[in-house]
PASEBA-1860 file (N, C-alpha, C; in nm, 3 decimals):
! residues 260
1> MRLSSGGR> -5.801/-5.809/0.070/-5.733/-5.679/0.058/-5.584/-5.702/0.070 ~ -5.514/-5.646/-0.024/-5.370/-5.659/-0.020/-5.314/-5.578/0.095 ~ -5.201/-5.622/0.145/-5.141/-5.559/0.262/-5.105/-5.414/0.235 ~ -5.051/-5.389/0.111/-5.007/-5.252/0.083/-5.124/-5.156/0.075 ~ -5.233/-5.196/0.005/-5.348/-5.106/-0.008/-5.423/-5.096/0.124 ~ -5.432/-5.209/0.198/-5.499/-5.204/0.327/-5.427/-5.112/0.424 ~ -5.297/-5.110/0.420/-5.222/-5.022/0.509/-5.250/-4.877/0.481 ~ -5.258/-4.840/0.353/-5.286/-4.701/0.318/-5.426/-4.662/0.361
9> TLERLAGP> -5.525/-4.757/0.349/-5.662/-4.728/0.390/-5.669/-4.701/0.539 ~ -5.603/-4.784/0.619/-5.601/-4.764/0.764/-5.537/-4.630/0.802 ~ -5.433/-4.587/0.728/-5.367/-4.460/0.758/-5.460/-4.342/0.733 ~ -5.541/-4.351/0.622/-5.636/-4.245/0.592/-5.745/-4.236/0.698 ~ -5.793/-4.351/0.745/-5.898/-4.352/0.848/-5.846/-4.298/0.981 ~ -5.723/-4.328/1.011/-5.667/-4.286/1.140/-5.633/-4.137/1.141 ~ -5.612/-4.079/1.025/-5.574/-3.937/1.021/-5.425/-3.920/1.047 ~ -5.378/-3.795/1.038/-5.236/-3.771/1.058/-5.196/-3.795/1.202
17> APRPSGTG> -5.077/-3.841/1.219/-5.025/-3.868/1.354/-5.002/-3.737/1.427 ~ -5.046/-3.729/1.554/-5.024/-3.604/1.629/-4.875/-3.579/1.654 ~ -4.835/-3.450/1.644/-4.696/-3.414/1.669/-4.677/-3.378/1.815 ~ -4.573/-3.422/1.875/-4.545/-3.380/2.013/-4.530/-3.229/2.017 ~ -4.583/-3.166/2.122/-4.576/-3.019/2.131/-4.432/-2.973/2.143 ~ -4.402/-2.863/2.074/-4.269/-2.803/2.085/-4.165/-2.859/1.993 ~ -4.200/-2.957/1.911/-4.100/-3.018/1.824/-4.115/-2.976/1.679 ~ -4.214/-2.893/1.646/-4.233/-2.851/1.507/-4.128/-2.751/1.465
25> APRRWRTR> -4.102/-2.742/1.335/-4.005/-2.645/1.283/-4.061/-2.505/1.297 ~ -3.981/-2.411/1.345/-4.031/-2.274/1.360/-4.057/-2.212/1.224 ~ -4.152/-2.118/1.222/-4.183/-2.051/1.096/-4.067/-1.966/1.047 ~ -3.986/-1.913/1.140/-3.873/-1.828/1.101/-3.753/-1.859/1.190 ~ -3.645/-1.896/1.127/-3.525/-1.928/1.204/-3.456/-1.800/1.248 ~ -3.408/-1.797/1.369/-3.333/-1.684/1.420/-3.184/-1.703/1.390 ~ -3.123/-1.598/1.336/-2.980/-1.605/1.306/-2.902/-1.548/1.423 ~ -2.813/-1.627/1.473/-2.729/-1.584/1.584/-2.583/-1.586/1.540
33> RAGHDPWA> -2.509/-1.483/1.578/-2.368/-1.472/1.540/-2.281/-1.474/1.665 ~ -2.171/-1.537/1.654/-2.074/-1.541/1.762/-1.937/-1.511/1.702 ~ -1.896/-1.385/1.709/-1.767/-1.349/1.654/-1.773/-1.309/1.508 ~ -1.657/-1.303/1.445/-1.645/-1.259/1.306/-1.704/-1.362/1.211 ~ -1.771/-1.313/1.109/-1.830/-1.400/1.008/-1.720/-1.462/0.924 ~ -1.701/-1.594/0.930/-1.591/-1.656/0.854/-1.611/-1.650/0.704 ~ -1.735/-1.620/0.660/-1.762/-1.614/0.517/-1.750/-1.473/0.463 ~ -1.719/-1.377/0.548/-1.704/-1.239/0.502/-1.586/-1.228/0.406
41> RTAPAPDQ> -1.593/-1.133/0.312/-1.487/-1.117/0.214/-1.362/-1.061/0.282 ~ -1.251/-1.133/0.269/-1.126/-1.090/0.331/-1.022/-1.046/0.228 ~ -1.049/-1.067/0.101/-0.954/-1.028/-0.001/-0.947/-0.875/-0.011 ~ -0.827/-0.818/-0.034/-0.817/-0.672/-0.045/-0.889/-0.620/-0.168 ~ -0.920/-0.493/-0.164/-0.985/-0.429/-0.278/-0.888/-0.424/-0.396 ~ -0.939/-0.421/-0.519/-0.851/-0.421/-0.636/-0.787/-0.285/-0.659 ~ -0.690/-0.283/-0.749/-0.623/-0.160/-0.789/-0.724/-0.067/-0.855 ~ -0.723/0.060/-0.813/-0.818/0.158/-0.866/-0.756/0.229/-0.988
49> TWLREPAG> -0.741/0.155/-1.096/-0.674/0.208/-1.214/-0.748/0.326/-1.277 ~ -0.879/0.334/-1.255/-0.959/0.442/-1.315/-0.917/0.577/-1.260 ~ -0.855/0.581/-1.143/-0.810/0.708/-1.086/-0.679/0.757/-1.149 ~ -0.624/0.679/-1.241/-0.506/0.725/-1.316/-0.545/0.787/-1.450 ~ -0.673/0.784/-1.481/-0.721/0.849/-1.602/-0.713/1.002/-1.585 ~ -0.724/1.079/-1.696/-0.708/1.225/-1.686/-0.796/1.290/-1.581 ~ -0.922/1.249/-1.568/-1.010/1.312/-1.469/-0.961/1.284/-1.328 ~ -0.923/1.159/-1.301/-0.873/1.126/-1.168/-0.742/1.196/-1.137
57> SAARNVLQ> -0.654/1.205/-1.235/-0.527/1.274/-1.215/-0.548/1.422/-1.187 ~ -0.642/1.485/-1.258/-0.671/1.627/-1.236/-0.727/1.650/-1.096 ~ -0.819/1.563/-1.052/-0.875/1.577/-0.918/-0.768/1.558/-0.812 ~ -0.679/1.462/-0.833/-0.570/1.438/-0.738/-0.479/1.559/-0.728 ~ -0.446/1.618/-0.841/-0.356/1.734/-0.841/-0.418/1.850/-0.763 ~ -0.548/1.871/-0.780/-0.615/1.979/-0.707/-0.613/1.951/-0.557 ~ -0.645/1.828/-0.517/-0.647/1.794/-0.375/-0.509/1.804/-0.313 ~ -0.408/1.758/-0.386/-0.272/1.763/-0.332/-0.223/1.907/-0.317
65> QALLFPLA> -0.242/1.987/-0.423/-0.190/2.123/-0.419/-0.269/2.213/-0.324 ~ -0.397/2.188/-0.308/-0.480/2.275/-0.225/-0.484/2.232/-0.079 ~ -0.471/2.101/-0.053/-0.489/2.053/0.085/-0.371/1.972/0.137 ~ -0.338/1.863/0.070/-0.241/1.767/0.125/-0.102/1.828/0.141 ~ -0.049/1.886/0.035/0.088/1.938/0.043/0.100/2.059/0.135 ~ 0.008/2.158/0.129/0.018/2.269/0.225/0.011/2.221/0.370 ~ -0.075/2.121/0.397/-0.086/2.069/0.533/0.043/2.000/0.576 ~ 0.101/1.919/0.486/0.226/1.850/0.519/0.339/1.950/0.542
73> RTIARPRV> 0.346/2.054/0.459/0.451/2.154/0.476/0.432/2.234/0.604 ~ 0.308/2.262/0.640/0.282/2.335/0.764/0.323/2.254/0.886 ~ 0.294/2.126/0.882/0.325/2.040/0.997/0.474/2.008/1.005 ~ 0.535/1.975/0.890/0.671/1.922/0.891/0.778/2.021/0.849 ~ 0.742/2.133/0.785/0.837/2.236/0.742/0.963/2.175/0.679 ~ 0.947/2.106/0.566/1.060/2.032/0.509/1.163/2.122/0.439 ~ 1.287/2.078/0.446/1.395/2.136/0.367/1.430/2.033/0.260 ~ 1.420/2.071/0.134/1.438/1.978/0.023/1.578/1.994/-0.035
81> IGADDLLN> 1.645/1.881/-0.055/1.781/1.880/-0.108/1.786/1.788/-0.229 ~ 1.840/1.836/-0.340/1.868/1.751/-0.456/1.752/1.721/-0.547 ~ 1.635/1.781/-0.526/1.521/1.748/-0.611/1.543/1.795/-0.755 ~ 1.610/1.909/-0.773/1.633/1.960/-0.908/1.721/1.868/-0.991 ~ 1.804/1.788/-0.923/1.891/1.696/-0.997/1.811/1.587/-1.067 ~ 1.689/1.562/-1.021/1.607/1.459/-1.083/1.563/1.498/-1.223 ~ 1.566/1.627/-1.254/1.522/1.670/-1.388/1.610/1.610/-1.496 ~ 1.733/1.575/-1.463/1.824/1.514/-1.560/1.838/1.364/-1.541
89> APQPALLA> 1.760/1.306/-1.450/1.767/1.163/-1.424/1.667/1.088/-1.512 ~ 1.698/0.962/-1.544/1.610/0.885/-1.634/1.484/0.836/-1.563 ~ 1.378/0.826/-1.639/1.254/0.765/-1.594/1.217/0.654/-1.693 ~ 1.147/0.550/-1.648/1.099/0.525/-1.512/1.212/0.481/-1.419 ~ 1.187/0.500/-1.291/1.285/0.466/-1.189/1.213/0.415/-1.066 ~ 1.289/0.350/-0.979/1.240/0.307/-0.849/1.284/0.408/-0.744 ~ 1.190/0.466/-0.673/1.221/0.557/-0.564/1.230/0.475/-0.435 ~ 1.346/0.485/-0.368/1.372/0.399/-0.252/1.406/0.484/-0.129
97> PNHASDID> 1.306/0.526/-0.052/1.332/0.606/0.068/1.338/0.520/0.195 ~ 1.399/0.577/0.299/1.379/0.520/0.432/1.236/0.550/0.477 ~ 1.192/0.484/0.582/1.050/0.498/0.620/1.039/0.503/0.772 ~ 0.992/0.618/0.823/0.977/0.635/0.967/0.838/0.679/1.007 ~ 0.757/0.727/0.912/0.630/0.788/0.950/0.534/0.786/0.831 ~ 0.403/0.797/0.861/0.303/0.805/0.755/0.312/0.936/0.677 ~ 0.377/1.035/0.734/0.387/1.164/0.665/0.501/1.163/0.562 ~ 0.581/1.056/0.559/0.693/1.048/0.464/0.646/1.060/0.320
105> TPLILAAL> 0.542/0.986/0.284/0.497/0.984/0.144/0.449/1.121/0.097 ~ 0.361/1.191/0.171/0.324/1.326/0.125/0.443/1.420/0.113 ~ 0.541/1.409/0.203/0.658/1.496/0.196/0.741/1.468/0.071 ~ 0.757/1.340/0.038/0.836/1.304/-0.081/0.764/1.349/-0.207 ~ 0.634/1.323/-0.216/0.559/1.363/-0.335/0.560/1.514/-0.352 ~ 0.546/1.587/-0.242/0.546/1.733/-0.251/0.681/1.787/-0.297 ~ 0.789/1.716/-0.264/0.923/1.761/-0.301/0.962/1.724/-0.444 ~ 0.893/1.627/-0.503/0.928/1.583/-0.638/0.892/1.690/-0.742
113> PHIWRSRT> 0.974/1.705/-0.846/0.933/1.789/-0.959/0.804/1.733/-1.021 ~ 0.721/1.821/-1.075/0.592/1.778/-1.127/0.607/1.671/-1.235 ~ 0.710/1.679/-1.315/0.729/1.582/-1.423/0.754/1.443/-1.367 ~ 0.804/1.436/-1.244/0.822/1.307/-1.176/0.695/1.267/-1.101 ~ 0.640/1.360/-1.026/0.525/1.327/-0.942/0.407/1.278/-1.025 ~ 0.386/1.337/-1.142/0.272/1.299/-1.225/0.284/1.158/-1.280 ~ 0.404/1.099/-1.276/0.426/0.964/-1.328/0.472/0.868/-1.218 ~ 0.446/0.901/-1.091/0.492/0.818/-0.980/0.375/0.753/-0.909
121> LVGAAADR> 0.383/0.622/-0.893/0.285/0.545/-0.817/0.352/0.494/-0.690 ~ 0.274/0.491/-0.584/0.325/0.452/-0.453/0.271/0.315/-0.415 ~ 0.362/0.225/-0.382/0.319/0.094/-0.336/0.263/0.103/-0.195 ~ 0.135/0.071/-0.178/0.069/0.078/-0.046/0.033/-0.064/-0.002 ~ 0.063/-0.096/0.122/0.037/-0.230/0.175/-0.110/-0.267/0.155 ~ -0.134/-0.374/0.081/-0.271/-0.413/0.049/-0.350/-0.449/0.174 ~ -0.284/-0.508/0.274/-0.354/-0.549/0.395/-0.386/-0.432/0.487 ~ -0.333/-0.314/0.457/-0.360/-0.198/0.541/-0.442/-0.092/0.469
129> FYRTHGHA> -0.402/-0.056/0.349/-0.466/0.054/0.278/-0.572/0.010/0.178 ~ -0.582/-0.122/0.153/-0.682/-0.173/0.059/-0.773/-0.274/0.128 ~ -0.800/-0.251/0.256/-0.887/-0.342/0.330/-1.029/-0.340/0.275 ~ -1.075/-0.220/0.237/-1.209/-0.205/0.183/-1.202/-0.120/0.056 ~ -1.312/-0.119/-0.016/-1.317/-0.038/-0.138/-1.302/0.110/-0.105 ~ -1.363/0.155/0.004/-1.353/0.296/0.042/-1.210/0.336/0.074 ~ -1.138/0.253/0.150/-0.998/0.281/0.179/-0.917/0.288/0.050 ~ -0.943/0.196/-0.041/-0.868/0.192/-0.167/-0.888/0.319/-0.249
137> VLTSLWIN> -1.013/0.364/-0.259/-1.042/0.483/-0.339/-0.976/0.607/-0.277 ~ -0.989/0.624/-0.147/-0.932/0.742/-0.081/-0.780/0.743/-0.092 ~ -0.717/0.629/-0.070/-0.571/0.623/-0.077/-0.523/0.650/-0.219 ~ -0.589/0.591/-0.317/-0.549/0.611/-0.456/-0.572/0.755/-0.501 ~ -0.682/0.815/-0.454/-0.713/0.950/-0.495/-0.613/1.050/-0.439 ~ -0.576/1.035/-0.315/-0.487/1.132/-0.252/-0.339/1.110/-0.285 ~ -0.298/0.983/-0.293/-0.155/0.952/-0.300/-0.114/0.888/-0.433 ~ -0.210/0.841/-0.513/-0.180/0.770/-0.638/-0.108/0.639/-0.609
145> TFPFDRGG> -0.177/0.551/-0.540/-0.118/0.426/-0.495/-0.160/0.309/-0.583 ~ -0.095/0.197/-0.560/-0.139/0.067/-0.611/-0.120/-0.033/-0.497 ~ -0.203/-0.138/-0.493/-0.193/-0.234/-0.382/-0.067/-0.318/-0.395 ~ 0.011/-0.319/-0.288/0.135/-0.398/-0.286/0.119/-0.510/-0.185 ~ 0.127/-0.633/-0.234/0.114/-0.751/-0.149/0.247/-0.776/-0.080 ~ 0.247/-0.766/0.053/0.370/-0.784/0.129/0.399/-0.931/0.162 ~ 0.322/-1.022/0.106/0.346/-1.164/0.129/0.474/-1.211/0.060 ~ 0.506/-1.337/0.081/0.632/-1.388/0.030/0.622/-1.454/-0.106
153> DLRGLASA> 0.512/-1.434/-0.179/0.496/-1.503/-0.306/0.526/-1.415/-0.427 ~ 0.588/-1.298/-0.404/0.637/-1.209/-0.511/0.527/-1.143/-0.592 ~ 0.401/-1.153/-0.550/0.294/-1.088/-0.626/0.310/-0.936/-0.625 ~ 0.355/-0.881/-0.512/0.376/-0.737/-0.505/0.482/-0.690/-0.602 ~ 0.593/-0.762/-0.610/0.699/-0.725/-0.702/0.654/-0.742/-0.847 ~ 0.571/-0.841/-0.873/0.522/-0.863/-1.010/0.434/-0.746/-1.055 ~ 0.345/-0.698/-0.967/0.260/-0.585/-1.004/0.342/-0.458/-1.023 ~ 0.443/-0.438/-0.939/0.531/-0.321/-0.955/0.610/-0.330/-1.085
161> SELLRQGY> 0.652/-0.449/-1.121/0.726/-0.467/-1.246/0.640/-0.430/-1.367 ~ 0.513/-0.467/-1.364/0.424/-0.433/-1.475/0.405/-0.282/-1.487 ~ 0.397/-0.213/-1.375/0.383/-0.067/-1.378/0.509/0.000/-1.432 ~ 0.624/-0.054/-1.398/0.749/0.000/-1.453/0.752/-0.018/-1.605 ~ 0.703/-0.132/-1.653/0.699/-0.156/-1.798/0.603/-0.059/-1.866 ~ 0.502/-0.012/-1.794/0.409/0.085/-1.850/0.464/0.228/-1.847 ~ 0.581/0.246/-1.789/0.645/0.377/-1.788/0.627/0.458/-1.661 ~ 0.568/0.398/-1.557/0.551/0.469/-1.431/0.675/0.455/-1.343
169> NVLLYPQA> 0.704/0.560/-1.267/0.798/0.547/-1.156/0.724/0.479/-1.042 ~ 0.797/0.401/-0.962/0.735/0.329/-0.851/0.810/0.361/-0.723 ~ 0.738/0.406/-0.622/0.795/0.434/-0.490/0.766/0.316/-0.399 ~ 0.873/0.253/-0.352/0.863/0.141/-0.258/0.961/0.164/-0.143 ~ 0.918/0.131/-0.025/1.004/0.146/0.093/1.081/0.016/0.116 ~ 1.215/0.018/0.104/1.292/-0.105/0.123/1.280/-0.163/0.264 ~ 1.248/-0.078/0.363/1.232/-0.128/0.499/1.098/-0.198/0.520 ~ 1.008/-0.184/0.422/0.878/-0.254/0.420/0.780/-0.202/0.524
177> TRSAGQIE> 0.828/-0.148/0.634/0.739/-0.094/0.737/0.806/0.025/0.801 ~ 0.731/0.098/0.882/0.785/0.217/0.946/0.880/0.180/1.059 ~ 0.997/0.240/1.057/1.095/0.218/1.162/1.083/0.328/1.266 ~ 1.171/0.326/1.362/1.174/0.431/1.464/1.273/0.540/1.427 ~ 1.290/0.561/1.297/1.385/0.661/1.251/1.522/0.605/1.223 ~ 1.540/0.474/1.241/1.670/0.411/1.218/1.682/0.366/1.072 ~ 1.801/0.380/1.016/1.826/0.335/0.878/1.881/0.194/0.886 ~ 1.792/0.100/0.898/1.831/-0.040/0.913/1.714/-0.128/0.871
185> GFRTGVAR> 1.740/-0.259/0.864/1.634/-0.353/0.829/1.592/-0.348/0.684 ~ 1.684/-0.311/0.592/1.650/-0.304/0.451/1.638/-0.445/0.393 ~ 1.528/-0.470/0.323/1.504/-0.599/0.260/1.545/-0.594/0.114 ~ 1.558/-0.710/0.055/1.615/-0.718/-0.080/1.510/-0.710/-0.192 ~ 1.381/-0.701/-0.158/1.278/-0.704/-0.261/1.293/-0.594/-0.365 ~ 1.319/-0.471/-0.322/1.334/-0.360/-0.416/1.455/-0.383/-0.506 ~ 1.562/-0.435/-0.449/1.682/-0.463/-0.528/1.656/-0.573/-0.630 ~ 1.583/-0.675/-0.592/1.550/-0.782/-0.686/1.466/-0.729/-0.801
193> LALATSTP> 1.375/-0.638/-0.771/1.293/-0.576/-0.875/1.379/-0.493/-0.969 ~ 1.472/-0.416/-0.915/1.560/-0.334/-0.999/1.647/-0.420/-1.089 ~ 1.698/-0.531/-1.036/1.782/-0.620/-1.116/1.701/-0.690/-1.225 ~ 1.578/-0.728/-1.192/1.496/-0.800/-1.290/1.451/-0.711/-1.404 ~ 1.436/-0.581/-1.378/1.384/-0.488/-1.478/1.490/-0.390/-1.531 ~ 1.613/-0.401/-1.479/1.721/-0.309/-1.516/1.680/-0.162/-1.494 ~ 1.618/-0.137/-1.380/1.568/-0.005/-1.347/1.659/0.062/-1.245 ~ 1.694/0.189/-1.263/1.775/0.258/-1.163/1.695/0.287/-1.036
201> LVPIHVGG> 1.767/0.293/-0.924/1.704/0.326/-0.796/1.749/0.464/-0.753 ~ 1.654/0.544/-0.705/1.683/0.678/-0.654/1.677/0.672/-0.502 ~ 1.791/0.683/-0.432/1.786/0.682/-0.285/1.729/0.814/-0.233 ~ 1.648/0.805/-0.129/1.584/0.922/-0.069/1.592/0.909/0.082 ~ 1.628/1.017/0.147/1.627/1.017/0.294/1.530/1.122/0.344 ~ 1.439/1.078/0.433/1.347/1.168/0.501/1.389/1.171/0.648 ~ 1.431/1.287/0.695/1.476/1.299/0.834/1.381/1.380/0.919 ~ 1.363/1.338/1.043/1.281/1.413/1.138/1.136/1.376/1.144
209> SALIMPKG> 1.087/1.295/1.052/0.943/1.266/1.049/0.898/1.177/1.163 ~ 0.989/1.094/1.217/0.952/1.005/1.327/0.915/1.082/1.453 ~ 0.968/1.202/1.468/0.937/1.284/1.584/0.801/1.352/1.571 ~ 0.752/1.364/1.448/0.625/1.433/1.423/0.508/1.335/1.425 ~ 0.525/1.223/1.357/0.416/1.125/1.349/0.477/0.985/1.364 ~ 0.514/0.946/1.485/0.575/0.814/1.504/0.477/0.700/1.481 ~ 0.529/0.584/1.457/0.446/0.467/1.430/0.358/0.436/1.550 ~ 0.229/0.419/1.524/0.135/0.381/1.627/0.084/0.493/1.715
217> RGLIQRGR> 0.126/0.618/1.690/0.084/0.728/1.777/0.016/0.842/1.702 ~ 0.027/0.847/1.570/-0.034/0.955/1.495/0.043/1.085/1.510 ~ -0.021/1.192/1.471/0.043/1.324/1.477/0.051/1.370/1.622 ~ 0.171/1.402/1.669/0.188/1.443/1.809/0.243/1.585/1.821 ~ 0.309/1.636/1.716/0.365/1.770/1.725/0.408/1.817/1.587 ~ 0.434/1.945/1.577/0.497/1.999/1.457/0.649/1.987/1.470 ~ 0.717/2.003/1.357/0.863/1.993/1.361/0.924/2.032/1.229 ~ 1.051/2.004/1.219/1.126/2.030/1.096/1.179/1.899/1.039
225> TTVAFGRP> 1.170/1.887/0.908/1.216/1.766/0.840/1.307/1.801/0.723 ~ 1.372/1.698/0.673/1.458/1.711/0.555/1.424/1.601/0.457 ~ 1.409/1.637/0.330/1.387/1.540/0.223/1.502/1.555/0.125 ~ 1.589/1.455/0.120/1.710/1.463/0.037/1.708/1.353/-0.069 ~ 1.733/1.390/-0.194/1.737/1.297/-0.306/1.882/1.274/-0.348 ~ 1.916/1.149/-0.373/2.051/1.116/-0.419/2.054/1.085/-0.567 ~ 2.174/1.063/-0.617/2.189/1.027/-0.757/2.139/0.885/-0.782 ~ 2.087/0.858/-0.901/2.039/0.722/-0.931/2.149/0.618/-0.916
233> IYPRAEED> 2.112/0.504/-0.865/2.203/0.390/-0.850/2.161/0.285/-0.952 ~ 2.254/0.246/-1.038/2.223/0.153/-1.146/2.265/0.011/-1.108 ~ 2.177/-0.087/-1.130/2.214/-0.226/-1.102/2.329/-0.271/-1.192 ~ 2.417/-0.350/-1.136/2.530/-0.405/-1.211/2.496/-0.546/-1.259 ~ 2.557/-0.582/-1.369/2.533/-0.715/-1.424/2.575/-0.822/-1.323 ~ 2.491/-0.919/-1.302/2.517/-1.031/-1.211/2.536/-0.987/-1.066 ~ 2.487/-0.869/-1.030/2.501/-0.823/-0.893/2.402/-0.895/-0.802 ~ 2.448/-0.925/-0.682/2.360/-0.990/-0.585/2.263/-0.887/-0.526
241> PRELIDRV> 2.137/-0.924/-0.505/2.041/-0.828/-0.449/2.085/-0.767/-0.317 ~ 2.150/-0.846/-0.232/2.196/-0.793/-0.105/2.304/-0.687/-0.126 ~ 2.391/-0.707/-0.222/2.493/-0.607/-0.251/2.430/-0.477/-0.300 ~ 2.329/-0.489/-0.385/2.263/-0.370/-0.439/2.189/-0.293/-0.330 ~ 2.115/-0.364/-0.245/2.041/-0.293/-0.141/2.135/-0.234/-0.038 ~ 2.252/-0.295/-0.018/2.352/-0.236/0.071/2.404/-0.105/0.013 ~ 2.418/-0.099/-0.119/2.461/0.027/-0.182/2.355/0.135/-0.164 ~ 2.228/0.095/-0.178/2.119/0.191/-0.157/2.117/0.239/-0.013
249> QGAIEALA> 2.131/0.148/0.081/2.132/0.187/0.222/2.248/0.280/0.253 ~ 2.365/0.250/0.196/2.479/0.337/0.217/2.456/0.477/0.161 ~ 2.388/0.485/0.046/2.358/0.616/-0.012/2.259/0.693/0.075 ~ 2.163/0.625/0.132/2.066/0.691/0.220/2.134/0.740/0.348 ~ 2.225/0.661/0.400/2.299/0.704/0.518/2.383/0.828/0.488 ~ 2.442/0.834/0.369/2.519/0.954/0.329/2.427/1.075/0.316 ~ 2.307/1.055/0.263/2.211/1.166/0.253/2.169/1.214/0.393 ~ 2.157/1.120/0.488/2.121/1.159/0.624/2.228/1.248/0.685
257> RRGS> 2.354/1.215/0.662/2.462/1.298/0.713/2.465/1.433/0.645 ~ 2.432/1.434/0.515/2.431/1.560/0.441/2.319/1.651/0.488 ~ 2.206/1.592/0.524/2.092/1.674/0.564/2.095/1.715/0.710 ~ 2.182/1.657/0.790/2.185/1.689/0.933/2.256/1.822/0.961
END
């Protein structure tokens, strides 16, 4: 008998080797989690372009006129300055307001003439307002937003540039985040976008909103606010972005003095 065949014969006669108790594979593995799932999707939700179609625009207009704007006016009681001057201003344009509160955007949109508001998209921080698909749909439906990447790789400015080429006005906050009501900390991104696309900037000052809905505290009281629109500021040939944003900041400071 050959060794190989004899070995197989002996194995068959002996039967399967006994398994030590407790070492067999369980029929069903238990899944245990410790902390956040590292494989969960972390990318922001995409731009909800379908909400810019006629049906979405009509639904947004109804929601804004029936709920959002009356609520914002009741809470903030805004005084609007210079909005009628926009009727003679060119579009598309970059709207560049100061930023002190989450109520700033509804107040600005409510103050805009309809011919402007219907063509204005608001840059919303992708890491905050586009965390999930539900957040993206609600924000786009109520405010007409697009996801703005606040990272340093210029993707946010590139998406805003494409919307300007499509004929939309774009509202971006040069301060990038909500301040404590101070007109300071203006970044050059909006100015770089205006220079790259030869788009005029409309300075806007919202006063008093930080007292109504300060950063990190939500709505705390009613109050009075001012929404003031300035004349368009046109980029100059070979102008430095810092020089342009300084001109915008100076115009907003002048509007603040005018509205006080």
